[in-house]
C-alpha positions as CSV (number, residue, x, y, z in Angstrom):
1,M,54.6,15.9,35.0
2,M,53.5,12.3,34.6
3,K,49.8,11.8,34.0
4,M,47.9,9.4,36.3
5,L,47.5,6.1,34.5
6,A,44.7,4.5,36.6
7,L,44.5,1.3,34.6
8,S,48.2,0.5,34.6
9,T,48.6,1.5,38.2
10,C,45.7,-0.6,39.4
11,A,46.8,-3.6,37.3
12,V,49.3,-4.5,40.1
13,A,46.5,-5.5,42.5
14,V,43.0,-6.8,42.1
15,S,41.7,-4.8,45.0
16,C,42.5,-1.6,43.1
17,T,39.6,-2.4,40.7
18,V,37.3,-1.4,43.6
19,A,38.9,2.0,43.7
20,L,38.1,2.4,40.0
21,A,34.5,2.6,41.1
22,S,35.1,6.1,42.4
23,P,37.2,9.1,41.3
24,G,39.2,8.6,44.5
25,V,42.1,10.8,45.6
26,E,45.0,11.3,43.2
27,I,48.4,12.7,44.3
28,A,51.3,13.9,42.1
29,C,54.9,14.3,43.1
30,A,57.9,15.8,41.3
31,D,61.5,16.5,42.4
32,G,64.1,16.8,39.7
33,D,64.2,13.5,37.7
34,F,61.9,11.8,40.1
35,E,58.1,11.9,39.4
36,A,55.3,9.9,40.8
37,T,51.5,9.6,40.7
38,I,49.7,8.0,43.6
39,G,46.2,6.5,44.0
40,F,44.5,4.5,46.8
41,D,42.1,1.7,47.2
42,I,38.6,2.8,48.4
43,E,39.3,1.7,52.0
44,W,42.7,3.5,52.1
45,K,44.5,0.3,53.0
46,T,46.9,0.3,50.0
47,A,48.7,3.1,48.1
48,Y,49.5,2.5,44.4
49,I,52.5,4.5,43.2
50,E,53.7,4.8,39.6
51,T,57.2,6.3,39.5
52,S,59.5,7.5,36.8
53,T,62.4,5.6,38.2
54,N,61.1,2.4,39.9
55,G,58.0,1.5,38.0
56,E,54.9,0.5,39.9
57,I,54.9,0.0,43.7
58,S,52.2,-0.8,46.2
59,L,52.5,0.2,49.8
60,P,50.3,-1.3,52.6
61,S,48.9,1.0,55.3
62,A,51.1,1.6,58.3
63,P,50.9,3.7,61.5
64,D,51.7,7.4,61.0
65,E,51.2,9.7,63.9
66,E,51.9,12.9,61.9
67,N,49.4,12.3,59.0
68,T,45.8,11.2,58.4
69,Y,47.0,8.1,56.5
70,G,50.3,6.3,56.5
71,F,51.8,3.6,54.1
72,A,55.2,1.9,54.2
73,D,57.2,-0.9,52.8
74,G,61.0,-1.1,53.3
75,D,62.7,2.2,52.1
76,W,59.3,3.5,50.9
77,K,57.1,5.5,53.2
78,L,54.1,7.7,52.4
79,G,52.3,10.1,54.7
80,V,49.1,11.6,53.5
81,S,46.9,14.4,54.9
82,P,44.9,15.4,51.8
83,P,45.5,17.5,49.8
84,V,49.2,17.2,50.8
85,A,51.5,14.1,51.1
86,T,55.2,13.3,51.7
87,L,56.8,10.4,49.9
88,S,60.2,9.0,51.2
89,H,61.9,6.8,48.7
90,P,65.4,5.2,48.3
91,E,66.8,8.3,46.7
92,G,65.3,10.9,49.0
93,K,62.1,12.6,50.0
94,V,59.5,14.6,47.9
95,Q,56.5,16.7,48.7
96,C,53.4,15.7,46.9
97,Y,50.0,17.4,46.3
98,Q,46.5,16.4,45.2
99,T,46.1,17.2,41.5
100,E,44.0,20.2,40.6
101,E,41.8,18.0,38.3
102,N,41.2,15.6,41.1
103,V,40.2,18.3,43.6
104,R,37.7,19.6,41.1
105,E,36.4,16.1,40.4
106,L,35.9,15.4,44.1
107,A,34.3,18.8,44.6
108,F,31.6,18.1,42.1
109,Y,31.0,14.4,42.3
110,G,32.2,13.0,45.6
111,E,33.7,9.5,46.0
112,D,30.8,7.1,45.4
113,L,29.1,5.8,42.4
114,P,26.9,7.0,40.9
115,H,28.9,10.2,40.6
116,E,26.5,12.3,42.6
117,W,27.1,14.8,45.4
118,K,26.2,13.3,48.8
119,T,24.7,15.6,51.5
120,Y,27.1,17.1,54.0
121,A,26.6,19.0,57.3
122,A,28.2,22.4,57.6
123,V,27.6,25.6,59.5
124,G,27.6,29.3,58.8
125,E,31.0,31.0,59.3
126,G,29.3,34.4,59.6
127,W,26.1,36.2,58.8
128,F,25.3,35.5,55.1
129,M,22.6,35.9,52.5
130,L,20.9,33.1,50.7
131,H,20.4,33.6,46.9
132,E,18.0,32.3,44.4
133,E,20.8,31.5,41.9
134,P,24.6,30.8,42.4
135,N,25.8,34.3,42.0
136,P,25.8,37.4,44.2
137,D,23.6,39.4,41.8
138,S,20.7,37.0,41.9
139,P,17.7,37.8,44.2
140,K,18.2,37.4,47.9
141,I,15.7,34.9,49.4
142,G,16.8,34.8,53.0
143,D,19.6,35.2,55.5
144,L,21.4,33.0,58.0
145,G,23.5,33.8,61.0
146,A,26.8,32.4,62.2
147,S,26.7,28.8,63.4
148,S,23.5,28.2,61.5
149,K,23.4,24.5,60.7
150,I,22.9,23.7,57.0
151,T,23.0,20.8,54.6
152,I,25.1,21.1,51.4
153,L,23.1,19.5,48.6
154,E,25.3,20.0,45.6
155,N,28.2,21.9,44.1
156,A,26.6,24.6,41.8
157,D,29.6,24.6,39.3
158,H,30.2,28.3,39.8
159,F,33.6,29.4,41.1
160,E,34.1,32.9,42.5
161,D,36.7,34.6,44.7
162,G,38.4,31.3,45.5
163,H,35.3,29.4,46.5
164,Y,32.5,27.3,44.9
165,W,28.9,28.2,45.3
166,F,26.7,25.5,46.8
167,K,23.0,24.7,46.9
168,I,22.1,24.3,50.5
169,E,19.1,23.5,52.6
170,F,18.2,24.6,56.1
171,R,15.4,24.5,58.6
172,H,13.6,27.8,59.2
173,F,12.7,27.4,62.9
174,R,10.3,30.4,63.1
175,K,8.4,29.4,60.0
176,K,8.9,25.7,60.7
177,T,9.7,25.1,57.0
178,T,12.7,23.8,55.0
179,Q,14.2,26.3,52.6
180,Q,16.8,25.9,49.8
181,G,19.1,28.4,48.1
182,Y,22.6,29.2,47.1
183,V,25.6,30.5,49.0
184,N,29.3,31.0,48.4
185,A,31.4,28.5,50.4
186,A,33.4,31.5,51.8
187,W,30.5,31.8,54.3
188,L,30.5,28.1,55.3
189,C,32.9,26.0,57.4
190,R,33.2,22.3,58.3
191,Y,34.2,20.3,61.3
192,E,35.1,17.0,59.6
193,D,38.4,16.1,57.9
194,D,37.5,12.7,56.4
195,E,35.5,14.0,53.4
196,P,37.7,14.9,50.5
197,Q,34.8,16.8,48.9
198,L,34.6,19.2,51.8
199,V,38.3,19.4,52.4
200,A,38.7,20.6,48.8
201,T,35.9,23.2,48.9
202,V,34.9,24.3,52.4
203,R,37.3,25.7,55.0
204,K,37.7,24.1,58.5
205,C,35.8,25.8,61.4
206,H,38.1,27.5,64.0
207,E,36.1,26.0,66.9
208,R,33.0,24.0,67.5
209,N,30.2,26.3,68.2
210,F,27.1,24.0,68.2
């Protein structure tokens, strides 16, 4: 599999230097002899593709009713709904995926400089316990019910049972105080699809319940 070469890919357009200010989203494709790595400018207006057969290609944004983002130019068409993408090229079509390293990078650092986690809104997917440290054996310091509104403060860098642990904050209405603690993301869900950090780490809620 080709490795994402951010500098050579971004050299094809000045605007891509803006994207270098953030980890961004990186997509990798492979089908037989065809391989490609894909990056995007920070406003998702241009896709930068480095291929094993056609060199470097840039695609401008284009309407795409089936995907979150669309890009096209001649025989090249790219539809992206992170973490999955489909790339059509002169020799055929290939399914692409966000790279594992990129998912991890976004999960910890977010898109913006400095590389710090921003705050995100989420809700409880079910009744869950709040812990003092990011592991289930640490002391329990509180509990929250389903649909409880919380703010995700940071990724705690502890992965367990397919989910990261997060440091969260919530408002205790009875005590009228703000409390912080740690919870496994298996007990959280999100409503937004435009934040790669959450898409990579927190499942989508089944229905809006607040």
